[in-house]
C-alpha positions in Angstrom: -17.5 8.3 4.7 -14.5 6.1 5.3 -11.3 6.5 3.3 -8.1 4.6 2.7 -4.6 6.2 2.3 -2.0 4.4 0.2 1.5 5.3 -1.0 1.6 6.0 -4.7 4.4 4.2 -6.5 6.3 4.9 -9.7 4.3 3.7 -12.8 6.8 0.9 -13.6 6.6 -0.6 -10.1 2.8 -0.1 -9.9 2.4 -1.9 -13.2 4.7 -4.7 -12.1 2.7 -5.2 -8.8 -0.6 -5.0 -10.7 0.4 -7.7 -13.2 1.4 -10.0 -10.3 -1.9 -9.2 -8.5 -3.9 -10.0 -11.6 -2.0 -13.2 -12.0 -2.3 -14.5 -8.4 -5.3 -12.8 -6.7 -8.6 -14.6 -7.0 -10.4 -12.7 -9.9 -13.7 -12.5 -8.1 -12.1 -10.8 -5.1 -9.7 -8.5 -7.1 -11.7 -5.3 -6.9 -8.9 -2.8 -6.2 -5.4 -2.1 -7.6 -2.2 -3.3 -6.1 -1.3 -0.9 -3.3 0.9 -0.1 -0.3 -1.6 0.8 2.5 -0.6 3.5 4.9 -4.0 3.8 6.7 -7.1 1.6 6.4 -9.6 4.1 7.8 -9.4 7.9 7.7 -12.3 10.3 7.8 -13.1 11.9 4.5 -13.0 15.5 5.5 -11.5 18.7 4.2 -9.2 18.9 7.3 -7.7 15.5 6.3 -7.3 16.6 2.7 -5.6 19.8 3.9 -3.1 17.8 6.1 -2.4 15.3 3.3 -1.7 18.2 0.9 0.7 19.9 3.3 2.6 16.7 4.2 2.8 15.6 0.5 4.1 19.1 -0.5 6.9 18.8 2.1 7.9 15.3 1.0 10.2 14.4 -1.9 10.0 11.2 -3.8 12.0 8.4 -2.2 13.3 5.0 -3.0 12.3 1.7 -1.3 13.8 -1.7 -1.7 11.4 -4.5 -2.6 13.3 -7.0 -0.4 11.4 -10.2 -0.3 8.2 -12.2 -0.1 6.3 -13.4 2.9 3.4 -15.7 3.5 0.2 -14.2 4.8 -1.2 -17.6 5.6 -3.9 -17.4 3.0 -1.9 -15.2 0.6 1.4 -13.7 -0.4 2.9 -10.2 -0.1 6.1 -8.4 -1.2 7.7 -6.6 1.7 9.7 -3.4 1.4 12.7 -2.0 3.2 11.6 1.6 3.5 13.0 3.8 6.3 11.6 7.0 4.5 8.1 5.3 4.3 8.2 4.5 8.0 9.2 8.1 8.8 6.3 9.4 6.6 3.9 7.0 8.3 5.1 8.2 11.7 4.5 11.9 10.6 1.0 11.0 9.3 0.2 9.0 12.4 1.1 12.1 14.5 -1.1 14.3 12.3 -4.1 12.0 12.5 -3.6 10.5 15.9 -7.1 11.3 17.0 -8.7 9.7 13.9 -6.7 6.5 13.7 -8.5 3.1 14.1 -7.0 0.5 16.3 -5.8 -1.3 13.2 -4.0 1.8 12.0 -2.4 2.3 15.4 -0.5 -1.0 15.0 3.0 -1.2 13.7 3.6 -0.3 10.0 5.3 -2.9 7.8 5.4 -1.7 4.2 4.1 -4.4 1.9 2.1 -5.0 -1.3 -0.3 -8.0 -1.3 -0.5 -9.9 -4.6 -2.6 -12.8 -3.3 -5.1 -13.1 -0.5 -8.2 -15.2 0.5 -6.9 -18.5 -1.0 -6.4 -21.8 0.7 -3.1 -22.1 2.6 -1.8 -24.8 0.3 -2.4 -22.5 -2.7 -0.6 -19.6 -0.9 2.4 -21.9 -0.2 2.7 -22.9 -3.8 2.5 -19.3 -4.9 5.1 -18.2 -2.5 7.4 -21.0 -3.7 7.0 -20.0 -7.4 7.5 -16.2 -6.7 10.5 -16.9 -4.4 12.2 -19.0 -7.0 12.4 -16.1 -9.4 12.7 -13.3 -7.0 15.4 -10.6 -7.4 15.2 -7.6 -5.1 14.4 -4.3 -6.9 14.0 -0.6 -6.1 10.8 1.2 -6.5 10.0 4.9 -5.8 7.2 6.5 -3.7 5.8 9.4 -5.7 2.9 10.6 -3.6 -0.1 9.8 -1.5 -3.3 8.3 -3.0 -6.5 9.0 -1.1 -9.4 6.5 -1.8 -13.0 6.3 -0.9 -13.9 2.9 0.4 -17.1 1.6 -1.4 -17.7 -1.6 0.6 -15.3 -3.5 -1.8 -14.1 -1.4 -4.6 -12.3 1.9 -4.0 -12.7 5.2 -5.8 -9.7 7.5 -6.1 -10.5 10.8 -4.4 -7.2 12.5 -5.0 -3.5 12.0 -5.6 -1.2 14.2 -3.6 2.0 14.1 -5.7 5.4 14.6 -4.0 7.2 17.6 -5.7 10.3 16.7 -7.7 
């Protein structure tokens, strides 16, 4: 089975992103929660779970700056300045180098999508509305969420919390 790995966010930031996603994402396509993807495809094995557990145990919660919005052409995403997330992604990439898909071997740009699969004009309007009221804020990474991909929706397999 295929799995997805995301960065778990503090509950306040997760709720904030989720509310924006519910507001702007087409309802018929909004089958998963707001998320910051680390990897789109990992094997669902005990070896992967063991590595995730070990890396999460060695990682402390860290802050990230929600620094701005960007157009995705047919959607909108919040982008984050997150050196610690990039370092974590690099460590995970090294741990899973033999399992990574071509998509997951590409550069990592931390972001949370709040709109996708809309007409470009709708995305431009959304971006303008969100940019008009945007104020940067800090959020915190609190763990790794490992999801089973179910052809659309996801099922949470496990959260690997960062120790405080």
